[in-house]
N, C-alpha and C positions, 0 to 999 in steps of 0.2 A: 504494500500500500504506500502510495507516495503522498505525503502531505504537501498541500499547495498553500503558499502564503495567503493570508487573509487578515482582515481587520481583527482586532482582539475581541472575538466573540466566541461563545461556547459552541455555536452551531456551524458545521461545515468543515471542521478540522479534526482529524485528518480526512482527506478526501480520496476516494478511489473512483476514477473515471474509466469507463469501459466503452469501447467502440460498439460492441454488441453483447447482449447477455440475455438469458432467459427471462429474468425478473430482477430488478434492482432490490425489491423487497426480500427476495430469497438470498441475495448476496449479503445484504445488510443483516439479515437474520443470522446467517452463518458467522458474520463478524461479531454480532452481539453475543452469541453463544460462546465465542472464543475470548470474550472479555473486552471487546472494543469499547472505548470511552464514550461517554455522553457527547453527542454532537457529531459523531462519525457520519460522513456523508458518502453515499454511493450514487453516482450518476451514470447515465448511458446515452449513447446516441440512438440506440435502437434496442427494442425488447422483442424477443421471439414469443414469450409466454407471459406477457404482462396481464395482470388481473385487477378487477375492481371489486366493489362490494357485491355480495350475494353470489360470488363465484363467477361473475361475468368476466369475459376477456376484455382487456384494455388494449386497443390497437391504435397505433399512430405511425405514420410514415417515417422512415429513417431520417434523422437530422432535423425534424420539424417540430418536435415537442420537447418540453422540459420533462425529463424522467428522472426522478430523484427519490431517494429513501434515506431517512435519518434514523440513527440509533438514539433513542431518548432514555435516559436513566433517571430523569427528574420529570415525572409524568403528572401533569395537572389533572384534577378531577374532571374537568370539562374539556378534555383533549379534542374530541371531535368538533366541538363548537369553536374552540380557540383556533384550531388549525384552519377551519373553514374561513373564519374572519381574516386570518393572516393571508390566506391565498387571495381572498377578495381584495384586501389592501394592496397586494402585489400587482394584481392584474388591473386594478382601478385606473392607473394613469394611462395604460394602453387603451382601455375602454373609453376613457374620457377623450382621448385624441380621436378615436374613431367616431365618437358621438358629438364632436364639436365642443369639448370642454366639460361634459357632464358624465360622471361615472355611475349615475343612478341606475343604469341598465344592468349593473353587476349585483346579483342577488344570490341568496343561499337557499337551496331546497333541503329541508331537514333530512338527515342530520348534517351532511357536509358536501353536497354537490354544489359547485359554484357555477352559476348560470350567467350568460351574457345574452341580453334580449330574449330571455326565456329558454335558451338552449344551452346545453352543458358545455362549458369550456374547460373545466378542470374537475378532476376526481381525486379523492383522498381515501386511502386505505390504511388503517392502523391494525397491526398484527403483533403478537408477542406474548409475553408472560408478565402482565402487570404485578402478579403476586410475587414474582422474583425481582421486580424493580426495573423492568425494561420493556420498551415497546419500539417497534419499527414503524415509522410514519412514512408511508409512500404517497407521493404527490405526482400527478401527471397534469400538465397544462398544455393545451393546444396552441402553442405560441405562433407557429408559422404554418399551421394546417390549413389547407385551402379546401373550398367546397368540393372540388373534384377529387381530393384525397380521401374523402369519407365514403364508406360503403353506402349503397343506396338505402339500406335499412336504418342508417344512423343520420342521414342527411337532415331529416326533419327535427332531430332531437339534439344534435351536437353542432358545434361551431368552432372557429378558431379566432385568435386575436387579430389576424390580418397583418402580422409582422413578418419580418424576414428571419431566416435562421440565425443571423448574427445577433438577434435580440435575445436569444436564449440565455446566454451568460449574464447579461445585465439584469434580466428578469430573475434569474437565480439569486443574484446579490440582493435584490429588493425582497425576494421571498424570505431569505435567511434573516434579514433584518426585521421583517414583519413578524416572523415566527419568534424571534428572540424577544420582541416586545410583547406579543400577545400571550405567549406561553408563561410569561412571568407575571401577567396581570392577575388581579384577584377575580373571583367568580362574578362579582357584580359588574365589573368593567367588561368582562367577556360577554355576559348576558345582554348588557346594554348595546354593545356593538353588533352582536348577532341579531338582536331584535330589529335593529335599524335596517338590516338587509334581508329580513325574513321574506321569502318569496311566497309563502303559503297562507299567511294569516288572512282570514276572511274568504278563503276559496274552498270549494268543495273538493274533498279528497277521498280516496278509497285505499284500502289495504286488504290484506288477506281475509280478515274477519269482519270487515264492515266498511262503513262510509260515514261521513259527516262533514262539518265545516271546521277547518283549522282555526284554532283560537289562540295561537301563540305558543311560546315556549315557557315552561315553568322553571323554577329556580334550580331544578335538578337536570335541566337540559332535555326534558321529555316534551314531546309534541302533544299539546292539548287539542282535543277534538270534541266539538259539540255534536252530540248524536241526535238523530231524528226524533227520538222519544223524549228529548229534553235532558237526558243525562250528559255526562262529560267523561271522556276517557283520556288517560295519559299514556301515550305510547313510548315505551322505553327503547325499542329497536324495531327493525324491520323495514320493508320496502313500502313507500307511500307514493301514490300517484295522484295527479289531478284527476278528478272523477271522469272528465270527458276526454282529456288528451294526456296519455302517459308521458312523463318526462324521462 
């Protein structure tokens, strides 16, 4: 593993960069099990077997996405929410440029899909052994992915930032800085920032066992849903979709 000079932060050093790998999360997990320190970063230009939540494949054309996994040994209670806010912070400037100065188009679909104009631009996958004090945080951002790069079945649900491949490293720098800030914040700050970008509040959603209207995030990071019978349910995990158009 070769350490690359970086500003004095805990995230991103040491760094292992691979031209191609099966999965940055798998490589980071191996490093974590062998004792790699907090902040160890694995990046790749291409993944052959990248994956997202719910066991889905994460595919991106070579050299056009930011593919990164971090070993975290100081894991906040609201990791999923804090990491999503950090990714939204990082992609915001690019989104603002695309939208003429406004990054309001960047939102978060519970728990941690980052959307641009309603389509997924970034995904986050946390895996590991929190009971042993470590987690691998995998992040994929479609930095320079073009419409024609997306498979037809994803074109309506995914998008890219519209940048060139040379923007990947600068975006990585912004991401590490944003993560450093957001992972260190208290829960109240995380919840406030997340709620400001919540894509689901007030919208009808469905999940495996029901449907209702999203009513925000509680202090434990659970999705609150108002049910048709007048009750309310707090979802702790799982896949949630807009009732009419699956994201």
